[in-house]
C-alpha positions as CSV (number, residue, x, y, z in Angstrom):
1,M,157.3,59.6,91.9
2,D,155.2,59.5,88.6
3,A,152.7,56.2,89.6
4,C,152.0,53.8,86.9
5,F,147.8,53.1,86.3
6,S,146.3,50.8,84.1
7,T,143.0,50.0,83.4
8,Q,141.2,47.6,80.7
9,L,139.2,50.1,78.2
10,I,137.4,47.8,76.5
11,D,137.3,44.0,77.4
12,G,137.4,40.9,74.7
13,D,133.7,41.1,74.6
14,G,133.5,44.8,73.2
15,V,132.2,46.4,76.5
16,F,133.3,49.6,77.3
17,N,134.7,50.2,80.7
18,V,133.2,53.5,81.5
19,S,133.8,53.9,85.0
20,G,137.3,52.5,85.1
21,L,138.2,54.9,82.5
22,E,136.6,57.9,84.8
23,N,138.4,56.6,87.6
24,F,141.9,56.3,85.2
25,M,141.2,60.0,84.3
26,K,140.7,61.2,87.8
27,E,144.2,59.2,89.2
28,V,146.3,60.2,86.1
29,K,144.8,63.8,86.4
30,M,143.8,64.0,83.0
31,G,141.9,66.8,83.4
32,E,144.4,69.1,84.2
33,C,146.4,68.1,80.9
34,G,144.6,70.3,78.3
35,L,146.4,69.2,74.8
36,S,149.6,67.9,76.4
37,Y,149.1,64.5,75.9
38,A,149.4,61.7,74.0
39,V,148.0,58.1,73.2
40,V,150.3,55.0,72.6
41,S,148.5,51.9,71.0
42,Q,149.7,48.2,71.2
43,T,148.0,44.9,70.7
44,T,146.9,42.4,73.5
45,K,143.5,40.6,74.5
46,G,140.6,43.3,74.2
47,I,142.1,46.6,75.2
48,W,144.3,48.0,78.2
49,M,145.6,51.3,79.2
50,A,147.7,52.7,81.3
51,K,149.6,55.8,82.0
52,A,153.4,55.6,80.8
53,H,155.8,56.1,83.7
54,N,158.2,59.3,83.7
55,I,157.3,60.3,80.1
56,E,156.2,64.2,79.0
57,P,153.8,64.9,78.5
58,C,151.4,62.6,79.9
59,T,151.3,59.8,77.8
60,L,148.9,57.0,77.8
61,V,149.2,53.4,76.5
62,M,146.8,51.2,74.8
63,D,147.5,47.9,74.5
64,L,145.4,46.0,71.8
65,E,144.8,42.1,70.2
66,G,147.3,41.2,67.5
67,T,146.2,41.7,64.1
68,D,147.9,38.2,63.2
69,G,145.3,36.3,65.0
70,R,146.8,34.7,67.3
71,E,144.7,36.3,70.6
72,R,141.0,35.6,69.0
73,G,141.9,33.4,66.2
74,E,141.2,33.7,62.6
75,D,137.6,33.9,62.2
76,D,137.2,37.0,64.0
77,T,138.1,40.0,62.0
78,A,135.2,42.1,63.4
79,F,136.9,42.7,66.8
80,E,140.2,43.2,64.8
81,K,139.1,45.7,62.5
82,Q,136.7,47.8,65.7
83,S,140.0,47.7,67.6
84,A,142.0,49.2,64.6
85,L,139.4,51.7,63.9
86,F,139.2,53.0,67.8
87,A,143.2,53.2,67.7
88,L,143.1,55.3,64.4
89,A,140.7,57.4,66.2
90,V,141.9,58.0,69.4
91,S,145.5,57.4,69.3
92,D,148.5,59.6,67.8
93,I,150.6,57.1,67.6
94,V,150.4,53.2,66.4
95,L,153.3,50.8,67.3
96,I,153.6,48.0,64.9
97,N,155.6,44.8,65.4
98,M,157.0,43.4,62.4
99,W,159.5,40.5,62.3
100,C,162.6,41.0,60.5
101,H,162.3,38.2,58.0
102,D,158.6,39.2,56.8
103,I,160.1,42.4,55.4
104,G,159.6,42.0,51.3
105,R,157.5,38.9,51.7
106,E,154.3,39.0,50.1
107,Q,153.1,36.7,52.8
108,A,154.0,38.7,55.7
109,A,152.1,38.4,58.9
110,N,151.8,42.4,59.0
111,K,150.4,42.2,55.7
112,P,146.4,42.2,56.9
113,L,147.3,44.6,59.7
114,L,148.2,47.1,57.4
115,K,145.4,46.6,54.7
116,T,143.0,46.8,57.8
117,V,144.5,49.8,59.1
118,F,144.5,51.6,55.9
119,Q,140.6,50.1,55.1
120,V,139.2,51.8,58.2
121,M,140.7,54.7,57.9
122,M,138.8,55.1,55.1
123,R,135.8,55.4,57.2
124,L,137.0,58.4,59.2
125,F,135.7,61.1,56.7
126,S,138.6,63.5,57.6
127,P,141.2,61.5,59.8
128,R,143.8,62.7,62.1
129,K,147.2,62.5,60.9
130,T,148.6,59.4,62.7
131,T,152.1,58.4,63.3
132,L,152.9,54.7,62.5
133,L,155.7,53.4,64.2
134,F,157.2,50.2,62.7
135,V,159.4,47.9,65.3
136,I,161.1,45.9,63.3
137,R,161.9,43.2,65.9
138,D,164.9,40.3,65.8
139,K,166.9,42.5,63.3
140,S,169.2,40.4,61.2
141,K,172.6,41.8,60.6
142,T,171.0,43.7,57.4
143,P,171.6,47.5,58.2
144,L,168.5,49.0,59.2
145,E,169.2,51.6,56.1
146,N,168.5,49.0,53.5
147,L,165.4,47.3,55.5
148,E,163.9,50.6,55.3
149,P,163.2,51.5,52.0
150,I,162.0,47.4,51.4
151,L,159.3,48.5,54.4
152,R,158.1,51.6,52.9
153,E,157.8,50.3,49.6
154,D,155.8,47.2,51.0
155,I,153.4,49.8,52.8
156,Q,153.1,52.1,49.5
157,K,152.2,49.1,47.7
158,I,149.2,48.3,50.2
159,W,148.1,51.8,50.2
160,D,148.1,52.0,46.7
161,G,145.8,48.8,46.5
162,V,143.3,49.5,48.8
163,P,140.1,50.8,47.6
164,K,139.5,54.7,48.2
165,P,136.8,57.2,47.9
166,H,136.9,59.5,44.9
167,A,137.6,62.2,47.4
168,H,141.3,60.4,48.3
169,K,141.8,58.5,44.8
170,E,145.2,60.7,44.1
171,T,145.9,61.3,48.0
172,P,149.2,60.3,49.1
173,L,150.2,58.3,51.9
174,S,151.9,60.9,53.6
175,E,148.4,63.0,53.9
176,F,147.5,60.7,56.4
177,F,150.1,58.9,58.1
178,N,153.4,59.7,59.2
179,V,155.7,56.5,58.7
180,E,158.6,55.8,60.9
181,V,160.6,52.7,61.4
182,V,163.0,51.4,64.2
183,A,164.4,48.1,64.8
184,L,165.5,46.0,67.9
185,S,167.6,43.2,68.3
186,S,166.7,39.6,69.6
187,Y,166.3,39.8,73.2
188,E,167.5,36.0,73.6
189,E,170.4,36.7,71.6
190,K,171.6,40.0,72.7
191,E,170.0,40.9,75.9
192,E,171.8,44.2,76.8
193,L,171.7,45.4,73.1
194,F,167.8,45.1,73.2
195,K,167.4,46.9,76.4
196,E,169.7,49.6,75.0
197,Q,167.8,49.5,72.2
198,V,164.5,49.8,74.1
199,A,165.2,52.4,76.3
200,S,166.3,54.7,73.4
201,L,163.3,54.2,71.6
202,R,161.2,55.1,74.8
203,D,163.1,58.2,74.7
204,R,161.9,59.0,71.8
205,F,158.5,59.2,73.0
206,Q,159.7,62.1,75.3
207,Q,157.8,65.3,74.2
208,S,156.5,63.4,71.5
209,I,154.0,65.8,70.6
210,A,156.3,68.8,70.5
211,P,157.5,69.9,67.2
212,G,159.8,67.2,65.2
213,G,158.5,64.7,68.0
214,L,156.6,61.7,66.9
215,A,153.5,63.2,66.9
216,G,154.3,66.9,66.2
217,D,152.3,67.5,63.2
218,R,149.5,65.8,64.9
219,R,145.6,67.0,64.0
220,G,142.1,67.0,65.7
221,V,143.2,66.5,69.1
222,V,140.3,66.1,71.6
223,P,141.3,68.3,75.0
224,A,142.3,65.4,77.6
225,S,139.2,66.6,79.6
226,G,137.0,65.2,77.1
227,F,139.1,62.4,76.5
228,S,136.5,59.6,78.3
229,F,133.5,61.1,77.0
230,S,135.2,61.2,73.0
231,S,136.4,57.3,73.7
232,Q,132.9,56.5,74.4
233,Q,131.5,57.7,71.7
234,F,134.1,56.8,69.3
235,W,133.6,53.2,70.6
236,K,129.4,53.4,70.6
237,V,129.7,54.3,66.8
238,I,132.3,51.9,65.9
239,K,130.2,49.2,67.6
240,E,127.3,50.4,65.4
241,N,129.1,49.8,62.2
242,K,129.2,53.7,61.4
243,D,131.7,55.7,59.6
244,L,133.4,58.1,62.1
245,D,132.9,61.9,61.3
246,L,135.9,63.2,63.2
247,P,134.9,66.6,62.7
248,A,131.6,65.8,63.7
249,H,132.6,64.1,66.8
250,K,135.3,66.5,67.9
251,V,132.5,69.1,67.4
252,M,130.0,66.9,69.3
253,V,132.7,66.3,72.3
254,A,133.2,69.7,72.6
255,T,129.7,70.5,72.9
256,V,129.6,68.3,75.3
257,R,132.2,68.9,77.2
258,C,132.1,72.8,77.4
259,E,128.2,72.7,78.2
260,E,129.3,70.5,81.5
261,I,131.9,72.8,82.2
262,G,129.5,75.9,81.9
263,N,127.4,74.0,83.9
264,E,130.2,73.4,86.5
265,K,130.8,77.2,86.5
266,I,127.2,78.5,87.0
267,A,126.8,76.2,90.2
268,S,130.4,77.1,91.2
269,F,129.1,81.1,91.1
270,T,126.2,80.4,92.3
271,A,127.5,78.7,95.4
272,D,130.2,81.3,95.9
273,E,130.0,83.1,99.1
274,E,130.7,86.7,97.8
275,W,128.1,86.4,95.4
276,Q,125.5,85.2,97.9
277,Q,126.3,87.9,99.9
278,F,125.7,90.9,97.4
279,E,122.6,88.8,96.6
280,E,121.3,89.1,100.1
281,A,122.3,92.6,100.6
282,V,120.7,94.2,97.3
283,Q,117.4,92.7,98.7
284,N,117.2,95.1,101.5
285,D,119.3,98.2,100.0
286,Y,121.4,99.3,97.6
287,V,125.2,98.4,97.7
288,P,127.7,100.8,96.2
289,G,129.9,99.3,93.6
290,F,127.9,96.4,92.9
291,G,128.8,97.0,89.2
292,K,132.3,97.1,89.4
293,K,132.2,93.7,92.2
294,I,129.8,91.9,90.0
295,S,131.7,92.4,87.3
296,N,134.9,91.1,88.5
297,L,132.6,87.7,90.1
298,L,131.8,87.4,86.3
299,D,135.1,87.7,84.5
300,R,136.6,85.4,87.1
301,C,133.8,82.5,86.5
302,L,134.4,83.0,82.6
303,S,137.9,82.9,83.0
304,E,137.8,79.7,84.5
305,Y,135.5,78.6,81.5
306,D,138.4,79.6,79.4
307,M,141.0,78.0,80.8
308,E,139.2,74.7,80.9
309,A,138.1,74.8,77.2
310,I,140.6,76.4,75.6
311,Y,141.6,73.2,73.7
312,F,138.1,72.6,72.7
313,D,136.7,73.7,69.2
314,E,136.5,77.2,68.9
315,G,133.6,77.8,67.6
316,V,131.9,75.5,69.9
317,R,133.6,76.6,73.0
318,T,132.7,80.5,71.6
319,S,129.0,79.5,71.7
320,K,128.9,77.9,75.1
321,R,131.0,81.0,76.3
322,H,128.3,83.1,75.3
323,Q,125.6,80.7,76.7
324,L,127.5,80.7,80.0
325,E,127.9,84.6,79.8
326,S,123.6,84.5,79.2
327,K,122.8,82.3,81.9
328,L,125.0,84.2,84.8
329,L,123.6,87.4,83.4
330,Q,120.2,85.6,84.0
331,L,121.2,85.1,87.7
332,V,122.5,88.5,88.1
333,N,119.8,90.0,86.6
334,P,117.4,90.0,89.4
335,A,119.9,91.3,92.2
336,Y,120.4,94.0,89.3
337,Q,117.1,94.9,89.0
338,N,116.3,95.2,93.0
339,L,119.7,97.4,93.1
340,L,117.9,100.1,90.5
341,D,114.8,99.4,92.7
342,H,116.7,100.6,95.6
343,L,118.8,103.2,93.9
344,R,115.4,104.5,92.7
345,S,113.8,104.6,96.1
346,R,116.5,106.6,97.4
347,T,116.8,108.8,95.0
348,L,113.1,109.7,95.1
349,E,113.6,109.8,99.2
350,A,116.1,111.9,99.0
351,F,114.4,114.5,96.5
352,K,111.1,114.8,98.9
353,E,113.6,116.1,101.4
354,S,115.6,118.3,99.1
355,F,112.8,119.7,97.4
356,D,111.1,120.6,100.6
357,K,114.0,122.5,101.8
358,S,114.3,124.1,98.0
359,L,111.0,125.8,98.4
360,E,111.8,127.4,101.8
361,K,114.6,129.4,99.5
362,E,113.1,129.5,96.2
363,G,110.0,129.5,94.0
364,F,108.2,126.3,93.4
365,A,108.8,126.2,89.5
366,V,112.5,126.7,89.8
367,A,113.1,124.3,92.7
368,A,111.1,121.5,91.3
369,R,113.2,122.2,88.1
370,D,116.6,122.3,89.9
371,C,115.9,119.5,92.3
372,T,114.3,117.0,89.2
373,K,117.4,117.6,86.8
374,A,120.2,117.4,90.2
375,F,118.5,113.8,91.1
376,L,118.3,112.5,87.6
377,E,121.6,113.0,87.1
378,K,122.4,111.5,90.6
379,F,120.6,108.0,89.5
380,D,122.3,108.4,86.3
381,K,125.4,108.5,88.3
382,G,124.2,105.6,90.4
383,S,123.1,103.6,87.6
384,E,126.8,104.0,85.9
385,D,128.0,102.6,89.1
386,A,125.7,99.5,89.4
387,A,127.0,98.8,85.6
388,I,128.1,95.3,84.4
389,Q,130.8,95.3,82.1
390,Q,130.1,92.3,80.4
391,V,126.3,93.2,79.6
392,K,125.1,97.0,78.6
393,W,121.7,96.8,80.5
394,D,119.3,99.8,79.8
395,P,118.3,101.5,83.1
396,S,116.3,103.6,81.1
397,K,112.6,102.3,82.3
398,I,113.6,102.2,86.1
399,K,114.7,106.0,85.3
400,D,111.5,106.5,83.6
401,K,109.7,105.3,86.5
402,L,111.5,107.8,88.7
403,K,110.6,110.3,86.7
404,R,106.9,109.5,86.8
405,D,107.5,109.3,90.6
406,I,108.8,112.5,91.0
407,E,107.0,114.4,88.8
408,A,103.5,113.1,90.6
409,H,105.3,114.2,94.2
410,V,106.0,117.5,92.4
411,A,102.2,117.5,91.0
412,S,100.7,116.6,94.4
413,V,102.8,119.1,96.4
414,R,101.8,121.5,94.2
415,A,98.1,120.7,94.4
416,K,98.9,120.9,98.3
417,K,100.5,124.3,98.0
418,L,98.1,126.0,95.7
419,S,95.2,124.2,97.6
420,E,96.7,126.3,100.5
421,L,97.2,129.3,98.8
422,C,93.6,129.4,97.5
423,A,92.0,128.9,101.3
424,K,94.5,132.1,102.4
425,Y,93.3,134.1,99.7
426,E,89.7,132.5,99.9
427,G,89.8,133.2,103.9
428,Q,91.4,136.7,103.6
429,L,88.0,137.8,101.0
430,T,85.5,135.6,103.4
431,K,86.9,137.8,106.5
432,A,86.8,141.3,104.3
433,L,83.5,140.9,102.5
434,A,81.4,138.4,105.3
435,E,80.7,141.2,108.5
436,P,80.7,144.3,105.8
437,V,77.9,142.4,103.8
438,E,75.8,141.5,107.0
439,A,76.2,144.8,108.1
440,L,75.1,146.2,104.6
441,L,71.9,143.9,104.3
442,D,71.3,144.9,108.0
443,S,70.5,148.6,106.7
444,A,68.6,147.4,103.9
445,S,68.0,150.5,101.4
446,E,68.3,151.4,98.3
447,E,71.9,151.7,98.1
448,T,72.5,148.2,99.7
449,W,73.5,146.4,96.3
450,P,75.4,149.0,95.0
451,A,77.2,149.1,97.9
452,I,77.5,145.5,98.4
453,R,78.8,145.2,94.3
454,K,81.4,148.1,95.0
455,L,82.7,146.1,97.8
456,L,82.7,143.1,96.4
457,Q,84.7,144.4,93.5
458,R,87.2,146.4,95.6
459,E,87.7,143.3,98.0
460,T,88.0,140.6,95.0
461,K,90.0,142.7,93.0
462,S,92.5,143.1,96.2
463,A,92.6,139.5,96.4
464,V,92.7,138.4,92.9
465,S,96.1,140.7,92.7
466,G,97.9,139.0,95.9
467,F,96.4,135.4,94.9
468,E,98.1,136.2,90.9
469,S,101.6,137.4,92.6
470,A,101.7,134.4,95.1
471,M,101.2,132.0,91.9
472,A,103.8,133.4,89.7
473,S,106.4,131.1,91.4
474,F,104.3,128.0,90.1
475,E,105.1,129.1,86.9
476,L,101.4,127.4,85.8
477,D,100.0,127.5,82.3
478,E,97.9,130.5,81.2
479,V,94.6,128.1,81.2
480,T,95.0,126.8,84.6
481,E,95.9,130.3,86.4
482,K,92.8,131.7,84.9
483,E,90.9,129.0,86.4
484,L,92.3,129.5,89.8
485,L,91.8,133.1,89.8
486,S,88.2,132.4,88.1
487,K,87.2,130.0,91.4
488,L,88.5,133.1,93.7
489,E,86.0,135.8,91.9
490,S,83.4,132.8,92.4
491,H,84.1,132.4,96.3
492,G,83.9,135.9,96.9
493,R,80.3,136.1,95.3
494,S,79.6,133.1,96.9
495,V,80.0,134.6,100.5
496,V,78.0,137.3,99.6
497,E,75.2,135.0,98.0
498,S,75.5,133.0,101.3
499,K,75.2,136.0,103.9
500,A,72.1,137.2,101.7
501,K,70.1,133.9,101.7
502,E,71.1,134.1,105.6
503,E,69.8,137.3,106.1
504,A,66.9,136.3,103.9
505,A,66.2,133.5,106.2
506,R,65.8,135.8,109.1
507,V,64.0,138.6,107.7
508,L,60.7,138.5,109.3
509,I,62.5,138.6,112.5
510,R,64.3,141.9,111.1
511,M,61.3,143.0,110.1
512,K,59.5,143.2,113.3
513,D,62.3,143.9,115.4
514,S,61.8,148.0,115.1
515,R,63.6,150.5,117.0
516,D,63.8,154.2,117.3
517,A,66.7,156.2,115.9
518,D,69.1,155.4,118.6
519,S,68.7,151.9,117.8
520,M,66.8,151.5,121.3
521,P,63.5,150.3,121.9
522,R,60.5,152.8,121.6
523,V,59.1,154.8,124.5
524,W,55.4,155.6,124.3
525,T,54.8,159.0,126.3
526,G,51.2,159.2,125.0
527,K,52.0,162.1,122.2
528,E,53.3,160.0,119.4
529,D,50.9,159.4,116.2
530,I,51.2,155.9,116.3
531,K,49.3,155.5,113.0
532,A,52.0,157.3,111.0
533,I,54.5,155.4,113.1
534,T,53.2,152.3,112.1
535,K,52.7,153.4,108.2
536,T,56.2,154.5,108.0
537,A,57.5,151.1,110.2
538,R,55.5,149.0,107.4
539,S,56.9,151.1,104.6
540,A,60.3,150.3,105.9
541,S,59.8,146.5,106.2
542,M,58.1,146.6,102.8
543,K,61.8,147.9,101.7
544,L,63.8,145.3,103.6
545,L,61.8,142.8,102.0
546,S,62.1,143.8,98.7
547,T,66.0,144.1,99.1
548,M,66.4,140.7,100.6
549,A,64.0,139.3,97.7
550,A,67.0,138.9,95.5
551,I,70.6,138.8,94.9
552,R,71.6,141.6,92.9
553,L,75.2,141.2,92.3
554,E,74.9,142.9,88.8
555,E,73.5,146.1,87.7
556,D,70.7,144.7,86.2
557,G,67.5,146.6,87.5
558,D,64.3,144.9,88.6
559,S,60.7,145.8,89.7
560,I,60.8,143.2,92.7
561,E,60.2,147.1,95.0
562,N,57.2,148.4,92.9
563,T,55.7,144.8,92.8
564,L,55.4,145.0,96.7
565,S,54.7,148.3,96.9
566,L,51.6,147.7,94.9
567,A,50.8,144.2,96.2
568,L,51.5,144.7,99.8
569,V,51.1,148.6,100.5
570,D,48.8,150.3,97.7
571,T,46.2,147.7,98.0
572,A,45.7,148.3,101.7
573,K,45.0,152.3,101.3
574,P,41.3,152.6,102.0
575,G,40.8,154.8,98.5
576,T,41.6,151.7,96.7
577,T,38.6,150.1,94.9
578,D,39.4,149.2,91.8
579,R,38.6,146.0,91.4
580,S,40.8,144.7,88.2
581,I,43.8,146.0,90.6
582,Q,42.2,143.6,93.4
583,S,41.6,141.0,91.1
584,F,44.9,140.8,89.8
585,D,47.5,139.6,92.2
586,P,51.4,140.2,91.4
587,L,52.8,138.0,93.8
588,A,50.9,134.8,92.7
589,S,53.9,134.1,91.0
590,S,56.9,131.6,91.8
591,S,59.6,133.9,90.1
592,W,60.5,137.6,89.6
593,E,60.4,139.3,86.4
594,R,64.0,139.4,85.0
595,V,65.3,138.2,87.6
596,P,67.0,134.4,87.3
597,E,65.7,131.3,89.6
598,E,69.0,131.1,90.9
599,K,69.5,134.7,92.0
600,T,66.0,134.7,93.6
601,L,66.4,134.4,97.5
602,I,62.4,134.8,98.6
603,T,60.0,134.2,95.7
604,P,56.5,136.4,95.0
605,V,54.5,133.9,96.9
606,Q,57.0,133.6,100.0
607,C,56.7,137.5,100.4
608,K,53.2,137.7,100.2
609,S,53.0,135.0,103.3
610,L,55.7,136.6,105.1
611,W,53.9,139.8,105.1
612,R,51.1,138.5,106.1
613,Q,52.8,136.8,108.8
614,F,54.4,140.0,110.1
615,K,50.8,141.7,109.7
616,A,49.6,139.1,111.9
617,E,52.0,139.2,114.6
618,T,52.6,143.1,114.5
619,E,48.8,144.2,114.6
620,Y,48.9,142.7,118.2
621,T,52.1,144.7,119.3
622,V,50.3,148.0,117.7
623,T,47.1,147.0,119.5
624,Q,49.4,146.8,122.6
625,A,50.8,150.2,122.1
626,I,47.4,152.0,121.7
627,A,46.5,150.6,125.0
628,A,50.0,151.7,126.7
629,Q,49.5,154.8,125.2
630,E,46.1,155.5,126.5
631,A,47.4,154.0,129.9
632,N,49.8,156.3,130.2
633,K,47.1,159.5,129.8
634,R,45.2,157.9,132.8
635,N,47.7,157.7,134.7
636,N,48.7,161.0,134.4
637,N,45.8,162.1,135.7
638,W,46.0,161.0,139.1
639,L,45.8,164.1,140.8
640,P,42.1,165.8,141.6
641,P,40.2,168.4,138.6
642,P,41.1,171.8,138.5
643,W,37.9,172.6,139.9
644,A,38.3,170.5,143.1
645,L,41.8,172.6,143.9
646,A,39.6,175.7,143.4
647,A,37.3,174.7,145.9
648,M,39.8,173.3,148.1
649,A,41.4,176.9,148.5
650,I,38.5,178.9,148.8
651,L,37.2,176.7,151.7
652,G,40.5,176.1,153.4
653,F,41.3,179.9,153.3
654,N,40.7,180.4,157.2
655,E,42.4,177.2,158.1
656,F,45.8,178.6,155.9
657,M,45.2,181.8,157.9
658,T,45.2,180.1,161.3
659,L,48.3,178.5,160.7
660,L,50.0,181.4,159.8
661,K,48.9,183.5,163.1
662,N,50.3,180.4,165.0
663,P,54.0,179.3,163.8
664,L,53.9,175.9,166.1
665,Y,51.4,174.8,163.6
666,L,54.0,175.2,161.0
667,G,56.4,173.1,162.9
668,V,54.3,170.5,163.1
669,I,53.2,171.1,159.5
670,F,57.0,170.8,158.4
671,V,57.4,167.8,160.4
672,V,54.6,166.3,158.7
673,F,55.8,166.8,155.5
674,L,59.4,165.5,156.1
675,V,58.3,162.4,157.2
676,G,55.6,162.0,154.2
677,K,58.4,162.9,152.2
678,A,60.3,160.1,153.5
679,M,57.2,157.7,153.6
680,W,57.0,158.9,149.4
681,V,60.1,158.4,148.9
682,Q,60.3,154.6,150.8
683,L,57.4,154.0,149.4
684,D,57.9,154.7,146.0
685,I,54.5,155.8,145.7
686,A,54.7,157.4,141.9
687,K,55.9,153.9,141.0
688,E,53.1,152.0,142.3
689,F,50.3,153.7,141.3
690,Q,51.7,153.6,137.3
691,N,50.2,150.0,137.9
692,G,46.8,151.0,138.7
693,F,44.6,153.0,141.8
694,L,43.7,149.7,143.6
695,P,46.7,147.5,143.1
696,A,48.5,150.6,144.2
697,V,46.5,150.6,147.5
698,L,46.6,147.0,148.2
699,S,50.7,147.3,147.9
700,L,51.1,150.5,149.9
701,S,48.6,148.8,153.1
702,T,51.4,145.9,153.1
703,K,54.4,148.5,153.3
704,F,53.1,151.2,155.4
705,V,53.7,149.6,158.9
706,P,57.0,148.2,157.9
707,T,58.2,151.4,156.4
708,I,57.3,153.7,159.6
709,M,59.1,151.4,162.0
710,N,61.9,151.1,159.9
711,I,62.5,155.1,159.9
712,L,61.6,155.2,163.8
713,K,64.2,153.1,163.9
714,R,67.1,155.1,161.9
715,L,65.8,158.1,163.9
716,A,66.7,156.1,166.7
717,D,69.8,155.1,165.9
718,E,70.5,158.7,164.8
719,G,69.9,159.9,168.3
720,Q,72.5,157.5,169.7
721,R,75.5,157.9,167.4
722,P,77.7,161.2,166.7
723,A,76.3,163.1,164.0
724,A,77.4,162.1,160.6
725,P,77.9,164.2,157.4
726,E,74.9,165.5,155.9
727,R,75.5,163.5,152.6
728,Q,75.7,160.6,154.5
729,R,72.8,160.6,155.9
730,E,71.1,162.0,152.7
731,M,72.1,158.7,151.1
732,E,71.1,156.6,153.7
733,L,68.0,157.8,153.2
734,Q,67.2,157.3,150.0
735,P,66.1,154.2,148.6
736,K,68.1,152.0,146.5
737,S,66.2,152.2,143.2
738,T,66.4,156.1,143.4
739,R,70.3,156.1,144.1
740,N,70.4,153.3,140.9
741,G,68.9,155.9,138.8
742,S,65.8,154.9,136.5
743,H,64.4,151.8,135.0
744,S,64.3,150.8,131.7
745,N,63.2,147.5,129.9
746,V,63.7,146.4,126.2
747,T,60.6,145.2,124.6
748,S,60.5,141.9,122.3
749,A,57.9,141.7,119.0
750,G,54.7,141.6,120.2
751,S,54.7,143.2,123.5
752,S,55.1,146.7,125.7
753,S,56.5,147.8,128.7
754,I,56.2,150.8,131.3
755,T,59.4,153.0,132.1
756,S,59.7,155.6,135.1
757,S,61.1,158.7,134.3
758,E,61.4,162.2,135.7
759,S,58.2,163.1,133.5
760,G,55.9,160.4,134.7
761,P,55.2,156.9,133.8
762,E,56.3,156.1,129.9
763,Y,55.3,152.9,128.1
764,S,57.6,151.4,125.5
765,S,56.6,149.3,122.3
766,P,58.5,147.6,119.1
767,I,56.5,149.7,117.1
768,A,58.1,152.7,114.7
769,H,61.5,153.8,113.4
């Protein structure tokens, strides 16, 4: 059953019942009616409102105070005018009761009502078209067809007599009102007929807003959901005794109501579980299909707004829809930006992985170009998937950031790869130069630096060629490529210079480290010309010093060797007595002529200091060599003089003849020879006497008795066991030193040693080449 509800809309004191109307709206579900509703006004105390029972569409009936003064009295016409204006503003149909006997009378009770209605109508700037339904009460026997023209004539007279604004001087009544007339019989006299006529009148309210209905051509209808607010504002303006601007009022109601609907939709959207899931998901990762899904949510929200706001003013509705859409997009935008950030991050990581794999198969520039293009296109597809239909957000800023990130990564990998490539070829160049340069500097001759230059050019050219080929895949610009090649060439020079500096730092050691032709320490036998050897060695040391004094990677000539020869060698000659030469010191300088400071390894002053130190340390070595040579000569003369040997032969002739005549003596002598030979070998007498006569005697005296006992013990052991091969006995009789060969000692700077050989003791010294 269609329930009937009622509420007092405005009380007798003119107070609008806001809460009552709101409750009434909810009870009758007015918000769902849209424009499908009608308002009918009657008269009573104050203004009451109820929902018509079983009438479609939804019809609200307002009961107003009477206009004949019965409810309120004759003195108070203010409320009468206010309620009439309110009825015209909100109602589609106004029912006016008239007594049948008042028709055609100048002093009829309904005349003030009509004047009031027409007068307040003028306060509506653009009034809606209202249906005035005159209900003739207690109809007489006069037919309605005769009564209606008279009533319409009375109405027209009243309309013509009402003052009008200039704009409506000539406006006809039909522009503002539809006039309808019905008649009801007397309830007391013809009750049944009255009820039938009332039922027939009630039926006329069914579908009253449809074309041809009582209010079929109404205008300026407020949607049902805005009826409460519209009514409140109407009454507020009327109470303030202001004119009603219905179009402006309509816009105002639409503005407020559409804004309320928009806020409701925003609240509904933010509370939507599906949206909340999306919003949370994009905080952590990229969500495929985001754009389509969010577009559907927005479309659904906007469609709901359209359905609820469809009956409000179009301009306001559209404007508020744009505002709603803008607010919804503001809510969605952070999620969209997060999504693009995740898309950018994922694309960048995928690019890095793919780029590393591509470098294993393709050249650097080709791999970088292809991968960059592929993954920027992949980002474009992802951003298209994230696009929202309701707005054209530009992802170009995120794409530009991705492009910068990719370029930065490519640049980083390029720098790393080029650094590794540079290190590789620098290492190869270092390996190709370091040891050969060290060997060339060690040999120090006039051809040292030309050979180093040739080596440097050859190896640098080879490294540059390989490096240039390896760099081709990077497609570097000409300036960068030249810089890298120049850096590699500079590295080769720096290797040579570094080695030269290392060798220059230990030039003094190498100057003192003298060897003979086979790179062995010099052995002094007493036959060498030590002075000539010393002169040659010092000349070679001077050449070494001049070679190590400067770096000569260019073919520019210099006079370092001549300067050193003049200052260090020529001034040392006994015949050099020229005072002008002695007074001028070419080494009293911190730089060499025609040699840049950065190419100088040993300054002239340092050369002079090194030579002085070299001479001081080698003088002692020379002195030792001379002493060793003299000692060698003395030790080689340990046999008696020739005259003594001749005297021994003459004086011992008789004893020699006796031995020849008696063979037994020869056997004894042979045994004595064997024992003596064994003692000679065991005691190593020749070596002992190399240390001098007295030390040799003292040493032999301590070893004589043990050696005799050792020989006798061995002879005893030989007699008790089977004979051994002759070779084995000889090996056992040889001393350890004999079996191992001769001894040799390598000298160091500033010392000498003695070496035993087959020809006798020899002395070694570091002097001479």
